[in-house]
N, C-alpha and C positions, 0 to 999 in steps of 0.2 A: 547617650546622645546629647542630653542637656549639658553635661560637663564639657563635651567637645565644642558645642556652640558657645559656651561661656568662655572657653579658652580662645576660640577664634575671635570673639568680640574684643577680648583683651589685647589681641595682636592686630586689631584693626582690619580683620578680614570679614568680608560680607558673609552673613549666615543665612540659612534657609529654614523654613518651617519644618518642624519634626512631625512626621506621620507615624501613626500607630496602627499596626495590624493586630486586632484583638484576638484573644484566645477563642478557638471554636472547636471544641472536642469532636463534634459531629463530622468535621472535615479534617480530622487528625491534626488540628492546630491547637496544641495544648498550652503553649506559652506565648505571651505577647512578643511582638517584634517591633522595634522602633526603626524608622527609615529616615535618613536625612542626606542631603547632597552636600558633600564637602569638596571644595575646589573643583567643582564640576563632575565629581565622581559620586554616584549614589552608594551609600553604605547601609548595611543592615546591622543592628545592634541586638544581640540575643544573649540570654543567660546560658551558662554552661548547663548541660542537661544530662540526665540519665534516663534510660528507657526500660520499660517492662512490657512483655508481650503476652497476649492471650493466645491459647492454642488454636483458636478458630479464626484468628484475624492477623493480618500483617500490619495493622495500624497500632502503633505502640501507645502505652500510657507514658506520661512524662512527669518528671519532677526535677527540681534544681539539683545539680550534681557538681562534682569536682572536674578539674581539667582532665584527669586520667579517665574518669567515667565517660566524659564527653568524647575523648579520643577512642575509647574502646567500643563505643556504640556506633562508630562510623562503619560504612560498608567495607572500605579497604584501607590499608595502612597508609597509602599515598594520599588519602583524603583526610587523614587524622593528624596533619601537621599544623602547628600553631606558630604564629609570629609574635614574639614578645616585643611590643612597641617601646617598652621602657629600656630594655637592654639591647634591642636591635638584633635579636638572634631568633633562629627557628628552633622551636621546642618539639621534640619527638617523644611523646609519652608512651607510644607503643614500642619504642626501641627498634623499630624496623622500617618506619616510613621513609627515612632518608636513604637507607641502604637499598630498599626496594625501588625507590625512584631511580637510583644510579644503576641498579641491575635490570631495570625495566621489567618488574614483576608485579602482577596483580595478586595481592595476598590479603586475607581477612585478618583483622586484629585479634578476634576470638576464633576458636575452632570453626572451620568452614561449615560443618554440618549444623552447628548451633546457629551460626549466622543465617544460613539459608532456611533453616527451619523457622526461625523468627520472621524473616522477610524473604520469601522465595524469589521475589522480583530481583533480588541482588544477583541471582544467576544471570539474568538478562543484562543487568548493568555490567557485570564482569566481562561478558562477551563484548558489549558495546565499547567499554574502555580499552579492551585488548585490541579490537579491530581499529579503533580510532587512533590510538596512541602507538600501536605497534608493539605493545607489551606482551609478555608471555604470562600464561595463567599458572599459578602455583599448583603443584601436583595434588595437594589436598582439595583444592577447588575442583579439579578435574574428577577426582574420585567421588566427592560428595554430590556433584551435579548429576551424576548418573544414577543415584540411589532412587528406587521406586517411591519411597516416602517423600523425597524432595520433589520428584516430578508430580506426585499427587498434590502436594502442598501448593506448587506453582499453579496447577490446574484449578484448584478449589479456593485458594485464599486470595488470589490476585485477580483484579478485574480485567476484562478483555481490553478495555481502553488503555490500561497501563502497559499491557503486553504489546499492543499495537504501537504505542508511542516509543517504547524501547526498540522495537524492530525497525521503525522508521529512522531512529537515530543511528542504528547499526548500518543500515543501507546508505545513509548519508555520510558515512565515514570514508576514509581513504582506502579501506580494504573490505568492501561489502561482501565479496566472495568468501573471505576468511570468516566473516561473521556467520554466513549461512553454513559454512563447513563445520563450525563449532556447534551450531544448533543441531546439525545432523549427528556429529560425533557424540554429543551428550544425549541423543535420543529425544530431543526436545521438539522435533517436527510434529509429533502427535499432540503436543500441547499448544505450541505456537499457532499451528495451522489447523486447529481443531474446529470441527463443525459445531455450530451452536447447539446447545442441549435440546432446544425445542424445534430444531430444523427437521429432524427425521425420527421415526419411531425406533426405539432401541430398548433392550431389557433394562430393568431397574438397576441391576448389578453394574451394568456398564455406565449408567448415568451417575451412579455414586462415585465411581472411580474417575469419571471425567476424562477417560482416555480413549477406549475403543468405541468410536461413535460412527464409523463408516459402515452403514448397513445396506445401502442401495445396491441392487444387482448391477454388476459392471463397474462399481466404484472400488478401485484398488485400495489396499491398506496404505496408510500414509507413509509407512517406511519404504514401500515400493515406489510410489510416484514421487516421494520426496527425494529419493536417490536419483531418479531420472531428472527431476527438476534441477538438482544440484549440478549434475553433469551438463545439462543445457546451459546453466549459468556460467560454468567454467568455459564451455565452448564459445559462448557469446562474448565473454570477456576477451578471449583470444581473438575473436573476429573484430571486436572494437579496437584492439591494440594495433590492428593493421592500418586503421585510419584511412580507408579508401574513400572514394567520392560519396558512397551511400552513407557510410557511418558519420561523415562530417555533418550530415543533416540531422543527427539525433543529439547534437550537443545541447539543444534546448530542453531535452527531456531529463527528468530527475533520475537519480540512481534508483529511487524507489520504483519508478515505472519500469525501468530497464530490467532490474534484477528480479522483481516480483513477476514480471511477465515471463521470464525464463523459468523461474521456480514453479509457477503454476501452469505452465504450458501442458504438462502431462494430463491436466484435468480438462483439456479442451473436449467439448462434446458431452461431458459428464453433467448430470443434473442432480439437484437435491430437491426432494419433495418436502415442502413446508407443511405446517399443520392444516392449512386450508386445502391441501391436496394439489397445490399448484407446483409445477416443476420450474425451477430457476437454475441458471447456469451456476455450477459449483464455484467457479472463479468469483462471480459476483458475491455469492453468499459468504465465502471465506473472507474476502476483502472488506465488504460492507458490514457484515454481522459478526464475524468471528474476530477480526482485527479492529473493528470499529473505525475504519478509515473512511475517508470521504467517498461518496458515490461516484464522483467524476473520475477518481483514480481507478475504482473498480471497473468502470466502463472503458477507460483507456486500456486497461490490461485485457479486458474481454475483446475489444476491437483488435488489439495487437495479436491476440490468439487467433482470431478469425482470419486476419491477414496472413499470419504465419501458415495456417493450414492451406490457404489458397496458393500461396507461393510454393509450399512444399509439393503440392500436387503438380504444379507446373514444372518443377525441377525433376520429379520422378518420371514424368512423361516426356520431358524435354520439349514441352509445348512451345517454348521460346524459339525453337528452330524454324517454326512456320509462322512468321509474323503477319497473320492475315487480319481482316477487320474484326473477326470474332474475338481474337486475342486482344486486340486494341480496345474493344468494348469492355471486355472482362476486366482489364487493368484499369481503365478509366473509371468504371463503376466502383471498383474496390477502393481506389484512391480517393474518390469523392466521399465514400462512406467512412473510411478510417483516417482520412486527412493526413496530417503530418506524421502519423505513426507508421506509415508504410515502409520507410527505410529500416526501422526497428523490426518490423514483421519480417522483412526480407532477410535481415541478418539472423534473426532467430530461426528462420526456416533452415538456414545453412547449419546453425548450431544443433538443431534437432536431427540433422542427417550426418552427424559425426564429423562435420567440416572436411569432407573429402574433396579432392581436386575438382571432380566433375560438378559438384554442387557449387563450389566457389566460382567456377566458370559460368555456371548457370545464373548465379547471382549477378555477375558482371554483365551478362547478356541481357537479363531482364532490366537491370538498371539503365543500360544503354538504350533499350527500346523505350522505356519510360521517358528518358530525356529527349530522345529523337522525336518522339510523338508529342512532346510538350505537355506531358501529363504529370510531371513531378510536382507541380503546384496547382493542379487543376481544381482542387477543392477550394481555392481562394477566389475563384471566379464567381461573379454574380450572374443571375439569369439574364439572358438577352431580352426575354419577354416576361414581365412579371405576372403575378396571379390575376390582377385586375384586368390587364390587357387580354389575357387568355380567356377569362370569363366573358368579356365583351365580344371578342372575335367569335367564340364558339356558342355564345348565347346560353351559358350555364351558370349555376350558382356554385359557391365553394363547396368543398367536400371531397369524397373519394375520387370523383371524376376529374376534378382539378388536379389532384395529386398524380393520377395516372398520366395525364397530359403533360405535366411538368417533367415527369421522369422520362417520357418519350422525347421531349425537347433536349434534355440533358444527354440522352443517348445519341441523338442526332449531332449534338455539338462535339461529342467525343470523336465521332467519325468524320466530322467536317470542321476541322480546326480553323480553316480560313473563311468559313461562312460568315455572312453579314447578318445584321438584324433583319433586314428585308428578306434574306434567304430563309431565316428561321421562321418568320411570319408566314411566308409562302408554304413552307413545310407544314406548319401548324394548321393551315386551312385545308390541307389534304387529309388530315387525320380525322377519322370518325369519332364521334362522341362515345366514350367508353360505356359499355353496359355493365353496371355494377349490380350483382345479384342482391336481392333484399333478404336480410337475415330475419326471417319471421319468428325465430325463437326468442329474440330480444323483445319483439313487440308482444308476443304471447306472455312472456314473463312480466312485462310492464303492465299488461292488462290484469294479470293475476294479482299483482301487487296493489293495483288500483281497486280491484274488487274486494280485496281483503280489508283495505282502509275503509271502503264504503260500508262493508258489513259491520266493521267495528263501530262505526259511527251510529248505525241503526241500532245495534245492540245496546249501546250506551244511552 
């Protein structure tokens, strides 16, 4: 980096300060990296490296190496190409990188099993590159990725955060469905969508393998629900391709939300018992704890699942053929709760019903009802009467009573789209103040805790 800056100065070109990223073995950073901006482009300067791996970790040890060693340590041949700035040529030390680039093949420089055994995350990277670039996977990669020892290595040597990051990259590619299909083909569903080890009780033998961890009654094996989820994703992609009025409203949603919603829909209504004995939706646990993705994404997928179930029931019973106030209220409350996810929920409902003609017509009729009733963006409206005004009119303080009254006003607004603020206030005045039952168990527990503290102070 210093030589580059020296050369630029001699040519009268403005130079920038060189930054140094120090070696940090604890974070798998074994050699220093220099960073400098050249002609507006930030460049990294690193030494050629060779790697050695410990059996229990995917984080390598590093030493200075030759160009050949550096090329062979790369994950794939297409990532092992060098550009010789002196001669202006591309150097292919693996002897396969350029040809694999032309043939559009993902291949490992070293034997695939050795590469995956050293760093099992490379299986996920292979799938991500294949789906993003439209490349084919080498037959040796396909064979080794299915081996039990490689699956166990991926489950035990790679952090859940890294698996989640790779999955998000796959779903953000041009072919997310292909990525999910490859995960299923390689039997990786059991690893990628694995319940966290501390989520539910399971035999120690299963904990060691890191594979069979679904033990709750009614919770299907991952191979079963994974196949259903993959089919839902394929059906949903077909629905999206039709680009009708409902689907146009999901353009703001990420591929991660869309495809994970389909993949995890078979888990709707399933719960996982955590160590505290509390039941949590399986969808939330898998997204938040197993894939280590943001909670907001987990909640979006859960809400999509809830909406999908409601719309599915409407289609099965053809409830949309009797557009009465009750149906209007049900749709309005649902859309207010799941917000802009409702078009995705509706399309996913069709996808879970095998995309038959009657369900597609049901989807169109429900969409038409929602639009005609002005409910499509109902979740964006602000309350006609805010909390302070409600408390003043009804003579109450905040709390559960206020929440009940606000919900009743929203219900009134769903059924009275042309109602004014004055109409809403008049309706509010007719409502009785809700009776909220007192939970004595909490008070009793609080008193017990207080007594325990008092006793402790006396004893001390």
